[in-house]
BAGULUM-912776 format. One record per residue: residue in one letter; z, x, y of N, C-alpha, C in turn. Coordinates in nm, 3 decimals, decimal comma. Atoms other than C-alpha are relative to their C-alpha. Example, Ala and Ser with C-alpha at 12.3 -4.5 7.8 and 13.67 -1.06 7.14 Angstrom:
BAGULUM-912776
R | type | npz | npx | npy | capz | capx | capy | cpz | cpx | cpy
R | A | 0,000 | 0,089 | -0,119 | 0,780 | 1,230 | -0,450 | 0,000 | 0,090 | 0,120 .
R | S | -0,006 | -0,082 | -0,119 | 0,714 | 1,367 | -0,106 | 0,073 | -0,077 | 0,109 .
end
This chain:
BAGULUM-912776
R | type | npz | npx | npy | capz | capx | capy | cpz | cpx | cpy
R | M | 0,018 | 0,068 | 0,127 | 11,275 | 13,084 | 19,038 | 0,075 | -0,132 | -0,003 .
R | Q | -0,065 | 0,128 | 0,015 | 11,360 | 12,730 | 18,950 | 0,086 | 0,001 | -0,125 .
R | N | -0,081 | 0,013 | 0,120 | 11,620 | 12,623 | 18,697 | -0,088 | -0,021 | -0,122 .
R | G | 0,077 | 0,016 | 0,122 | 11,488 | 12,653 | 18,345 | -0,116 | 0,098 | -0,009 .
R | M | 0,112 | -0,092 | 0,003 | 11,226 | 12,909 | 18,441 | 0,044 | 0,145 | -0,012 .
R | N | -0,049 | -0,136 | 0,008 | 11,451 | 13,216 | 18,416 | 0,030 | 0,038 | -0,145 .
R | R | -0,018 | -0,033 | 0,141 | 11,402 | 13,273 | 18,045 | 0,023 | 0,149 | -0,016 .
R | G | -0,029 | -0,139 | 0,024 | 11,545 | 13,593 | 17,918 | 0,108 | 0,056 | 0,092 .
R | M | -0,104 | -0,046 | -0,092 | 11,789 | 13,624 | 18,206 | 0,131 | -0,068 | -0,036 .
R | R | -0,131 | 0,057 | 0,029 | 12,158 | 13,577 | 18,148 | 0,053 | -0,070 | 0,125 .
R | T | -0,065 | 0,071 | -0,110 | 12,334 | 13,322 | 18,361 | 0,147 | -0,012 | -0,031 .
R | R | -0,144 | 0,015 | 0,019 | 12,705 | 13,294 | 18,413 | 0,040 | -0,143 | 0,028 .
R | R | -0,049 | 0,136 | -0,018 | 12,871 | 12,963 | 18,367 | 0,152 | 0,007 | 0,005 .
R | H | -0,144 | -0,009 | -0,015 | 13,225 | 12,973 | 18,503 | 0,068 | -0,133 | -0,026 .
R | D | -0,061 | 0,132 | 0,021 | 13,277 | 12,603 | 18,446 | 0,025 | -0,028 | -0,148 .
R | L | -0,021 | 0,022 | 0,143 | 13,278 | 12,638 | 18,066 | 0,114 | 0,089 | -0,049 .
R | A | -0,106 | -0,079 | 0,060 | 13,582 | 12,751 | 17,873 | -0,060 | 0,084 | -0,112 .
R | I | 0,055 | -0,090 | 0,100 | 13,495 | 13,053 | 17,661 | 0,114 | 0,054 | -0,083 .
R | G | -0,101 | -0,052 | 0,091 | 13,707 | 13,133 | 17,359 | 0,126 | -0,086 | -0,003 .
R | P | -0,119 | 0,083 | 0,017 | 14,032 | 12,986 | 17,235 | 0,112 | 0,033 | 0,098 .
R | F | -0,108 | -0,041 | -0,088 | 14,248 | 13,175 | 17,488 | -0,039 | -0,004 | 0,147 .
R | S | 0,050 | 0,002 | -0,137 | 14,062 | 13,090 | 17,804 | 0,094 | -0,071 | 0,095 .
R | G | -0,094 | 0,070 | -0,087 | 14,341 | 12,870 | 17,934 | -0,055 | -0,130 | 0,055 .
R | R | 0,060 | 0,124 | -0,047 | 14,101 | 12,590 | 18,012 | -0,041 | -0,084 | -0,120 .
R | S | 0,042 | 0,090 | 0,107 | 14,027 | 12,290 | 17,801 | -0,088 | -0,108 | 0,058 .
R | K | 0,086 | 0,106 | -0,051 | 13,743 | 12,050 | 17,846 | 0,038 | -0,136 | -0,058 .
R | W | -0,046 | 0,126 | 0,058 | 13,922 | 11,786 | 17,637 | 0,134 | -0,038 | 0,060 .
R | P | -0,129 | 0,041 | -0,056 | 14,200 | 11,584 | 17,796 | 0,106 | -0,007 | -0,110 .
R | E | -0,108 | 0,007 | 0,098 | 14,537 | 11,596 | 17,626 | 0,027 | -0,145 | -0,037 .
R | R | -0,032 | 0,135 | 0,046 | 14,616 | 11,294 | 17,414 | 0,151 | -0,010 | -0,016 .
R | K | -0,142 | 0,024 | 0,019 | 14,964 | 11,154 | 17,427 | 0,014 | -0,125 | -0,085 .
R | L | -0,019 | 0,111 | 0,090 | 15,056 | 10,938 | 17,135 | 0,136 | -0,063 | 0,024 .
R | S | -0,128 | 0,068 | -0,014 | 15,320 | 10,678 | 17,181 | 0,020 | -0,086 | -0,125 .
R | R | -0,033 | 0,075 | 0,121 | 15,484 | 10,542 | 16,869 | 0,142 | -0,052 | 0,013 .
R | P | -0,139 | 0,045 | 0,006 | 15,791 | 10,333 | 16,813 | 0,084 | 0,103 | -0,074 .
R | A | -0,087 | -0,104 | 0,054 | 16,091 | 10,545 | 16,715 | 0,005 | 0,001 | -0,152 .
R | G | -0,013 | 0,005 | 0,146 | 16,113 | 10,428 | 16,352 | -0,127 | 0,033 | -0,075 .
R | V | 0,127 | -0,021 | 0,069 | 15,746 | 10,472 | 16,271 | -0,016 | 0,144 | -0,045 .
R | Q | 0,018 | -0,141 | 0,033 | 15,754 | 10,851 | 16,273 | 0,081 | 0,037 | -0,124 .
R | L | -0,081 | -0,028 | 0,117 | 16,037 | 10,866 | 16,019 | -0,064 | -0,060 | -0,125 .
R | T | 0,066 | 0,064 | 0,114 | 15,856 | 10,622 | 15,791 | -0,124 | 0,079 | -0,039 .
R | D | 0,119 | -0,078 | 0,029 | 15,535 | 10,822 | 15,821 | 0,036 | 0,132 | -0,068 .
R | A | -0,041 | -0,127 | 0,059 | 15,719 | 11,145 | 15,739 | 0,043 | -0,021 | -0,145 .
R | K | -0,046 | 0,026 | 0,137 | 15,881 | 10,993 | 15,432 | -0,119 | -0,032 | -0,091 .
R | G | 0,118 | 0,033 | 0,079 | 15,554 | 10,845 | 15,310 | -0,088 | 0,121 | -0,026 .
R | S | 0,080 | -0,120 | 0,016 | 15,369 | 11,170 | 15,369 | 0,066 | 0,098 | -0,095 .
R | Y | -0,073 | -0,087 | 0,093 | 15,641 | 11,366 | 15,190 | -0,022 | -0,045 | -0,144 .
R | E | 0,019 | 0,053 | 0,135 | 15,616 | 11,138 | 14,888 | -0,143 | 0,020 | -0,049 .
R | R | 0,141 | -0,015 | 0,037 | 15,237 | 11,155 | 14,891 | -0,029 | 0,144 | -0,040 .
R | Y | 0,026 | -0,140 | 0,032 | 15,228 | 11,537 | 14,898 | 0,074 | 0,046 | -0,125 .
R | M | -0,070 | -0,034 | 0,124 | 15,491 | 11,562 | 14,625 | -0,078 | -0,054 | -0,121 .
R | A | 0,082 | 0,057 | 0,109 | 15,276 | 11,331 | 14,408 | -0,126 | 0,084 | -0,021 .
R | L | 0,118 | -0,085 | 0,013 | 14,970 | 11,544 | 14,483 | 0,034 | 0,133 | -0,066 .
R | A | -0,043 | -0,126 | 0,062 | 15,164 | 11,859 | 14,388 | 0,022 | -0,018 | -0,149 .
R | R | -0,022 | 0,027 | 0,143 | 15,269 | 11,703 | 14,058 | -0,134 | -0,017 | -0,072 .
R | A | 0,131 | 0,019 | 0,060 | 14,909 | 11,599 | 13,989 | -0,075 | 0,134 | -0,010 .
R | A | 0,067 | -0,130 | 0,001 | 14,782 | 11,947 | 14,079 | 0,061 | 0,092 | -0,106 .
R | A | -0,065 | -0,083 | 0,102 | 15,034 | 12,099 | 13,839 | -0,068 | -0,017 | -0,135 .
R | S | 0,069 | 0,022 | 0,127 | 14,838 | 11,945 | 13,553 | -0,129 | 0,082 | -0,010 .
R | T | 0,121 | -0,083 | 0,002 | 14,529 | 12,145 | 13,656 | 0,034 | 0,148 | -0,009 .
R | G | -0,042 | -0,139 | 0,010 | 14,727 | 12,470 | 13,680 | -0,046 | 0,088 | 0,114 .
R | D | 0,045 | -0,078 | -0,115 | 14,581 | 12,579 | 14,016 | 0,121 | 0,028 | 0,089 .
R | A | -0,122 | -0,035 | -0,071 | 14,876 | 12,764 | 14,169 | -0,016 | -0,008 | 0,152 .
R | T | 0,024 | 0,005 | -0,145 | 14,719 | 12,784 | 14,516 | 0,006 | -0,143 | 0,051 .
R | E | 0,000 | 0,140 | -0,039 | 14,663 | 12,410 | 14,532 | 0,141 | -0,059 | -0,007 .
R | I | -0,137 | 0,049 | 0,016 | 15,014 | 12,338 | 14,407 | 0,086 | 0,047 | 0,117 .
R | E | -0,078 | -0,055 | -0,111 | 15,170 | 12,569 | 14,667 | -0,037 | -0,064 | 0,132 .
R | N | 0,046 | 0,065 | -0,122 | 14,960 | 12,412 | 14,942 | 0,066 | -0,137 | 0,015 .
R | Y | -0,060 | 0,133 | -0,007 | 15,085 | 12,063 | 14,858 | 0,151 | 0,008 | 0,019 .
R | Y | -0,144 | -0,015 | -0,018 | 15,446 | 12,183 | 14,832 | 0,034 | 0,042 | 0,143 .
R | Q | -0,025 | -0,039 | -0,138 | 15,422 | 12,347 | 15,174 | -0,015 | -0,118 | 0,095 .
R | H | 0,016 | 0,121 | -0,082 | 15,291 | 12,024 | 15,325 | 0,120 | -0,092 | -0,019 .
R | A | -0,115 | 0,086 | 0,028 | 15,570 | 11,829 | 15,154 | 0,124 | 0,054 | 0,070 .
R | E | -0,117 | -0,061 | -0,065 | 15,829 | 12,075 | 15,286 | -0,001 | -0,027 | 0,150 .
R | H | 0,011 | 0,028 | -0,143 | 15,700 | 12,023 | 15,640 | 0,052 | -0,140 | 0,031 .
R | Y | -0,044 | 0,137 | -0,023 | 15,752 | 11,647 | 15,617 | 0,147 | -0,019 | -0,037 .
R | F | -0,141 | 0,005 | 0,035 | 16,089 | 11,698 | 15,446 | 0,085 | 0,047 | 0,118 .
R | R | -0,073 | -0,050 | -0,117 | 16,204 | 11,902 | 15,746 | -0,004 | -0,099 | 0,116 .
R | L | 0,008 | 0,103 | -0,105 | 16,080 | 11,633 | 15,984 | 0,098 | -0,112 | -0,028 .
R | M | -0,094 | 0,107 | 0,035 | 16,282 | 11,373 | 15,796 | 0,144 | 0,042 | 0,027 .
R | K | -0,135 | -0,050 | -0,021 | 16,595 | 11,588 | 15,806 | 0,032 | 0,016 | 0,149 .
R | E | -0,018 | -0,016 | -0,145 | 16,547 | 11,660 | 16,176 | 0,027 | -0,134 | 0,066 .
R | K | -0,018 | 0,134 | -0,059 | 16,523 | 11,290 | 16,257 | 0,132 | -0,064 | -0,045 .
R | A | -0,125 | 0,058 | 0,052 | 16,830 | 11,210 | 16,044 | 0,122 | 0,054 | 0,073 .
R | V | -0,115 | -0,063 | -0,067 | 17,055 | 11,443 | 16,245 | 0,026 | -0,063 | 0,133 .
end
């Protein structure tokens, strides 16, 4: 049989990564290079943005949304504190 003519038959493809735990990735790893001060500024800005979003969400009363924004803000708060040490 030629390729494409084996309909109904299973073929094995060992070159494809199957599932999240296959250990293989078809995407190359990206390495971001940033100046040292940029990450701290980004963390502070992101912290302030998520705190503002949490305050705005508080007016709607959606507890899940508020908690989500506070958790994001806490993440950036920890990044800021880590960089300050």
